[in-house]
C-alpha positions, -999 to +999 in steps of 0.1 A: -405+454-594-426+440-622-412+411-643-400+421-678-407+398-708-382+395-736-387+378-770-357+367-791-357+356-826-332+330-837-312+358-854-312+382-824-303+353-800-274+344-822-262+380-822-262+383-784-253+346-775-238+329-805-227+300-783-261+293-767-275+257-764-312+251-758-323+217-743-356+204-730-363+189-696-352+155-709-318+170-719-325+167-756-309+194-777-335+216-794-314+244-807-278+259-806-259+290-817-242+295-851-207+299-836-209+266-817-222+249-848-190+263-866-167+248-840-187+215-837-200+206-871-211+171-859-235+187-833-271+177-841-306+186-828-328+160-811-298+143-796-290+140-759-268+168-744-248+142-724-239+124-757-218+155-766-207+171-734-193+163-700-198+187-670-165+193-652-174+220-628-194+216-607-184+180-612-213+156-619-205+120-625-239+113-640-259+143-654-296+132-654-329+150-659-337+146-622-305+163-610-300+188-638-316+217-619-287+216-595-266+232-623-288+263-625-278+298-612-241+292-610-209+292-631-207+260-652-178+246-672-183+217-696-163+202-724-171+184-755-163+147-760-139+136-787-104+145-799-107+182-805-122+191-772-142+224-768-146+239-734-175+262-727-180+284-696-212+301-687-245+294-669-277+275-674-311+292-668-346+277-670-367+289-699-402+278-691-399+239-693-366+241-711-330+250-701-307+274-720-270+277-717-255+312-721-217+315-723-187+314-745-156+292-752-129+290-725-094+293-740-061+288-722-040+305-749-042+326-781-031+296-800-063+278-791-084+307-806-063+306-837-067+268-841-105+271-838-104+295-867-126+320-850-129+356-861-146+386-847-179+379-863-182+347-844-184+365-811-209+388-796-198+424-792-199+422-755-177+391-754-143+397-737-127+372-761-129+398-789-099+413-771-080+381-778-088+384-815-075+420-815-043+406-801-041+381-829-046+409-855-019+430-838+004+400-839-002+397-877+008+434-881+039+427-859+049+399-882+050+424-911+071+447-891+094+418-882+100+411-919+112+447-922+135+441-894+152+412-911+174+436-930+185+452-898+193+418-884+214+410-914+234+441-908+240+429-873+250+394-883+287+402-881+282+412-845+262+381-839+290+359-851+312+374-825+285+369-799+278+334-812+312+322-800+305+334-765+270+319-767+283+285-778+304+285-747+274+293-726+253+267-745+277+240-736+273+248-699+235+253-703+230+221-723+246+200-696+225+217-668+198+195-654+176+225-649+159+243-678+181+271-693+168+298-717+182+328-734+158+356-743+159+388-761+156+419-739+119+421-744+116+384-732+113+363-764+131+330-761+157+324-788+174+294-772+166+267-747+183+235-735+169+200-736+161+201-699+136+230-705+120+211-734+115+181-711+102+202-683+075+220-704+066+193-729+068+217-757+091+212-787+119+236-794+100+251-823+070+257-801+092+274-775+114+297-797+099+331-801+077+329-771+082+345-737+086+326-706+052+338-695+035+325-727+052+291-723+045+287-686+015+307-676-016+288-665-048+295-645-030+284-613+000+306-618+007+333-593+000+366-610+020+386-586+052+366-594+045+370-632+041+407-628+074+408-609+091+390-637+076+413-664+086+444-644+122+431-643+123+426-681+111+462-686+136+476-662+164+453-673+169+440-638+176+405-625+147+385-611+140+355-589+104+342-590+084+311-582+051+301-596+032+271-609+044+264-645+020+248-670+029+219-693+019+214-729-002+182-723-017+195-691-004+192-657+019+216-639+051+218-619+064+242-592+091+263-609+118+286-596+130+310-624+162+330-619+169+356-646+200+376-652+204+404-678+234+403-702+247+437-710+265+448-742+295+470-744+274+500-740+258+488-709+225+480-725+206+447-720+214+426-751+197+395-738+185+376-707+199+344-693+173+324-672+174+291-653+141+273-648+143+248-619+116+222-611+112+226-573+079+205-571+095+178-549+113+203-527+081+223-523+061+192-515+086+182-490+085+216-474+048+216-473+048+180-460+073+191-434+052+220-423+021+198-423+039+171-404+053+196-379+018+209-373+004+174-370+033+163-347+028+194-325-009+188-322-005+150-318-017+137-285+011+111-287+047+120-278+068+128-309+105+133-311+131+141-338+167+133-332+199+138-353+219+110-369+237+105-336+205+099-318+205+132-299+171+149-295+165+180-317+128+185-313+099+171-293+062+181-291+044+192-260+029+157-254+064+143-250+072+170-224+040+163-206+045+126-205+082+126-194+079+157-171+111+172-185+114+207-198+125+214-234+159+227-222+165+195-203+156+174-234+174+190-263+208+174-271+202+144-248+199+108-259+165+092-251+180+061-235+200+082-210+169+101-199+142+076-200+155+041-193+154+026-158+159-006-138+128-024-153+136-015-189+141-047-208+177-051-220+166-072-250+144-044-262+172-019-257+195-041-278+168-043-305+165-005-306+202-001-307+207-025-336+177-011-357+189+025-353+225+015-360+215-001-393+190+027-402+161+003-401+125+010-389+117+000-353+085-010-335+084-022-299+070-018-264+092-007-236+092+006-200+104+042-196+107+065-166+097+101-161+120+127-147+106+118-112+113+081-118+077+071-123+074+040-145+052+040-176+048+018-207+052+032-243+047+017-277+075+031-299+074+034-337+102+052-356+123+053-387+153+070-402+150+101-425+174+100-454+188+128-476+188+127-514+220+106-513+205+080-490+224+091-460+207+093-426+198+128-416+175+123-387+153+099-368+116+104-364+099+086-335+062+085-323+055+071-288+022+060-274+015+058-237+001+023-232+004+022-194-034+020-190-036-005-218-010-027-201-027-024-168-061-033-184-044-062-203-029-074-171-063-072-154-078-090-184-051-117-182-057-121-145-094-121-151-090-147-179-068-168-156-094-166-128-121-175-153-101-204-167-093-216-131-130-212-123-141-232-154-114-258-148-126-264-112-164-261-119-185-290-109-201-288-143-185-303-174-176-274-197-168-276-235-163-244-255-159-246-292-155-221-320-179-215-349-161-243-369-167-267-340-130-268-330-125-271-292-112-240-276-116-251-239-126-282-220-124-287-182-114-316-161-150-323-149-161-328-186-134-354-190-142-372-158-180-373-166-172-393-198-140-411-188-118-392-212-083-398-201-065-372-222-052-339-207-076-310-212-049-290-231-044-318-256-081-315-266-078-279-278-083-277-316-099-312-316-131-316-337-160-315-312-181-337-335-157-365-329-161-360-291-199-362-296-196-395-314-170-408-289-193-402-258-227-411-273-226-447-259-226-432-224-262-422-230-294-443-227-303-434-263-271-427-282-288-418-315-312-394-297-282-377-281-263-372-314-294-360-333-305-336-305-269-322-304-271-316-342-305-300-338-293-276-311-263-265-332-286-259-363-311-239-343-285-219-324-309-211-296-302-211-259-310-244-241-312-246-203-310-276-180-321-302-206-322-336-187-304-366-203-303-401-189-271-422-190-268-459-193-254-463-158-284-445-143-269-411-139-289-380-150-271-350-166-285-316-173-271-301-205-271-264-213-261-246-245-253-210-252-243-196-287-216-169-282-217-138-304-193-109-308-215-081-321-237-098-347-210-124-356-212-159-342-180-166-323-186-201-309-207-224-287-206-231-249-218-265-236-222-274-200-230-308-185-240-311-148-245-344-129-278-339-111-283-375-102-282-368-065-303-336-068-328-356-090-330-384-064-332-358-036-359-339-054-379-372-059-373-381-023-383-346-012-414-348-033-422-382-018-416-368+017-436-338+010-465-359-002-461-382+028-460-353+053-489-336+035-509-367+040-497-369+076-506-333+082-540-337+066-548-369+085-529-365+118-550-363+150-533-330+159-547-298+145-524-277+123-531-240+119-510-215+098-515-177+104-498-146+090-481-119+110-515-103+116-528-135+131-551-141+102-557-178+095-542-190+062-545-227+065-562-253+087-560-291+083-589-315+087-581-324+123-582-288+133-615-283+116-629-313+135-614-301+168-628-266+165-662-275+150-658-247+124-656-253+086-626-243+065-645-213+050-654-201+085-617-203+097-598-189+067-594-151+069-604-148+106-584-146+138-583-176+161-586-153+191-619-140+178-633-175+171-627-197+201-605-180+228-619-171+262-611-136+275-586-150+301-567-169+273-565-140+248-538-121+267-516-152+270-522-160+233-512-124+223-479-127+242-471-160+225-478-145+191-453-117+198-427-142+207-431-160+174-428-127+155-394-123+173-384-157+160-391-176+192-409-210+195-431-218+225-457-242+239-486-234+262-520-247+273-552-227+267-589-232+274-612-227+243-648-229+233-656-249+202-682-237+177-708-257+196-698-239+229-681-270+244-651-262+266-619-279+256-583-279+268-557-275+240-519-279+241-504-255+214-468-258+202-461-228+179-431-217+159-423-188+134-429-195+097-402-182+074-401-176+036-372-186+013-355-153+021-355-160+058-382-135+066-409-142+092-442-144+074-463-157+103-464-188+125-475-224+125-492-240+155-498-277+163-529-282+185-535-312+206-568-318+224-558-326+260-592-324+274-594-360+286-558-359+298-566-326+317-596-343+334-574-372+344-548-348+357-574-330+378-586-363+391-550-373+399-544-341+418-575-347+438-564-383+445-529-372+455-544-348+480-566-375+494-535-399+496-515-372+513-542-368+539-544-406+543-506-409+547-506-383+574-534-402+591-515-435+587-483-420+601-503-407+631-519-442+634-485-459+631-472-438+660-502-444+680-502-482+673-464-483+680-470-466+713-500-488+722-481-520+713-449-510+730-466-501+762-479-537+769-445-551+757-427-530+782-451-540+809-446-577+800-409-573+800-410-555+834-433-582+850-410-610+838-380-592+852-398-588+885-408-625+885-372-635+877-359-613+904-382-630+929-369-664+917-388-685+941-396-722+932-389-718+894-378-749+877-351-748+851-377-753+824-397-724+837-367-701+837-361-712+801-396-703+792-392-669+808-361-663+786-380-673+755-407-648+765-381-620+769-366-628+734-400-627+718-408-595+735-375-579+723-381-592+688-416-578+689-402-544+700-376-545+672-402-554+647-425-525+657-395-501+656-385-514+621-420-510+608-421-475+621-388-466+605-398-483+572-429-461+571-409-429+577-385-435+547-409-422+521-432-401+543-406-381+562-395-348+547-360-348+533-336-322+549-306-319+526-273-307+541-236-314+538-230-347+555-195-362+562-201-400+557-170-407+578-189-392+608-221-411+600-203-444+598-184-437+630-217-430+648-232-462+635-201-482+649-206-466+683-244-473+684-242-509+673-230-536+697-199-550+681-184-581+697-147-581+706-138-606+679-152-584+651-133-554+637-151-527+616-128-505+595-131-477+569-107-485+540-105-451+525-118-417+534-155-414+526-169-383+507-190-354+519-224-354+503-254-331+501-281-355+513-304-364+542-287-373+575-314-396+588-316-417+557-278-421+554-277-431+591-304-457+585-287-470+553-252-476+569-265-486+603-287-514+588-259-527+565-231-526+592-255-541+619-265-568+595-229-577+587-218-578+624-248-599+635-240-627+610-203-631+615-196-667+628-158-666+626-134-664+656-120-633+640-145-613+621-142-581+601-164-556+583-147-533+557-163-501+544-149-485+512-159-464+482-149-454+447-163-428+422-166-421+385-178-390+366-215-394+376-218-416+407-204-430+440-201-468+446-199-479+482-191-514+495-197-531+529-177-564+530-178-590+558-165-626+564-197-638+579-219-668+571-227-658+535-261-660+518-271-689+496-277-678+460-313-690+461-321-664+487-301-635+473-330-621+451-355-621+480-336-607+510-346-571+501-383-580+504-401-569+535-401-594+564-379-618+544-353-633+567-334-665+561-313-665+593-318-688+623-313-658+645-346-653+663-340-616+667-339-609+629-370-590+617-365-591+579-370-553+577-335-538+577-325-545+540-360-535+529-353-501+545-319-499+527-335-508+494-362-482+498-337-453+507-315-461+477-346-462+454-356-428+465-322-415+453-325-433+419-296-455+430-290-493+430-279-520+454-266-555+447-245-581+464-218-607+460-219-636+485-206-671+490-218-694+519-192-698+545-169-671+531-188-638+535-209-612+517-202-578+500-230-553+495-225-526+468-244-493+468-245-469+438-257-434+445-259-406+418-235-377+424-263-351+422-271-363+457-236-360+470-217-332+453-189-317+475 
């Protein structure tokens, strides 16, 4: 469709739209219609549109050039500013760069048209308001007809006087009525109203009389259906009962209920109407509120209940039923306390509710209730009484909120807070928590002990933390620095972690600071002070030790090698570099087995590495070749290497060059083999010598015996000489036998078996020649030992024989006893013989040392005893007094004599 172009002259535009207004894009008035000029004589061109008018629909608080286009293409109502307001209704359309308003006045009554003094020529022919002017003209004609009716009215005055008396009676009743009362003619014109109607509408009596109820009360919000219903009733002469929104003179409305009743004359015709106009705004609002509240209550997620003045339930919503698990039939007519209270319901809270309800006062509390199935739950109750117009209680309205979860969370929060407070109170760090105003909220015992504050921690709450800072500053090495740094930290409001501060007494504290925020709002400051004196000293000591051991590792004669789990060298100290002949660069990153292990050592080394990966430590010897090809013997002690998480990351090995030691060891083995051969040869030689020496001695002894048997011509001196020869031969035989026995003590192999020492000692007593004046006794039963029979026989035989031989008393005795402790046996052989002088006591265990006048003593027996005991890692000592006797003590380890 092609666009059509229209051109209007000022005259033609005024004919079609006499109320037009033309404004430019800056909202400046360029032109306006003749009719609007008539109604607003002060309206001028080149003035701002907003100086004269206010847009009321759509509402714009500030009409500006930039938002004016939003008013286009829609119905617009605006009104003029000033006392005699003019309201215009129409639309704005854009005309090139300008805006044009096309519309007409918007009147609420015929009276407004009349007041504006408008006539038919002021309107366009198409304007619907012309119809209003026609009505006005008809009204003027009707006024003429009314004048003609005056005569008729005069004629009826007599009848009116009669009616007046009846009317006066009705007027008295109507005047006293609080509702509006009007009397109208049959066609609806009001001819009387009471004061209440005047007050309701805001019109004066003169403004009311002669108008219909519709004219007085109709507005744009009035229900047309109800008005038509009332008009129909007037035409039919019937009673009516309508409700609609009634307008007031000065604006505003009220909800009205109009009840009309026709009054019939004697002929049964309607002579007038009697109507009561009731303001039901409050009642309607309450009804609407009640409907709204009912809807809200029913949809409310919180339980809601309504009870009567006696407290019996009349209504509950679905949330109440869901929470309590009761059905509606079980609830209605019951009292809440009977249904819902239980053993843990607080009696004080029950009394509070009872008193508040009894006195008709609002109530708010938290209480434990129970469901139908006796499940406990917490509710927050808020309720109040509902009163009637006379102030009497009609009902009670109560809203409940299930706060069981909230209570549980609060309890958890309290327990968490208590745990936190307990944790803070028992921390080994001094804690001070202050609010944003530097008032102490919490301080723990450790903080007080750090700075010798004797006050209870609870008493410090609310105390000014700045005073605490001043009070403890002298504890620090630099008090002013402490105070200034504290102020600086508070000003910066940034986190500080483990800031070291020295105290006068040598202690070191680490201070930390955290500003506490809730959202973006600062809520306080948290300070902590930790005594790290021990840690500081430990760290310094550790660093010193680390440095010391680093130097030791770097300079020790043992080589240190660190490898990873793949046996790749990570570290080698200087000693290892020197031992291996390789440089550090040649070692790092390579495997030890590839660099210097022989083939026969690689398998052993591989097994040891596996052990270390399993977390086992080990030591072993290997043969290696240095870089120069020299064969070396190394002793390696290896252990797994762990990281801080306890994970094995490789192993560390200490390497000791034992090449020289190994050579000496090989030499020693060779020497021991030679010695073993020589010992065997010596033993054989000793037996041979013993046999060769004893054979002549036996021959000499036999010859002397034969000579003595012959006995011819021997002098007494010769016989004595023969006896001396026999003694010397016997002594020589004993000496040879002793030497042979002494040589066997170490060389003979040990045969360990269970030996009953009681049996051994008894054998010794039987073998040894014991004079009749000497008694040998065993004081207590001797133990059974795992030991060598031959050596035990030699040990006790030599000691008992020695004791018997040197008894010089008429009645001699030898007593054998023993005692034991956890690890050893202690034997004693006691006699009452000659005793041994103290100057000889340290030498008698030496070979061939005899200090007795007995020519038969060889000086070998105690040497044999000493040697046997030494082989068992035991000990022997003596107690002796000349002329009294001697006791020998023997200590043998139990590992040679366990039963």
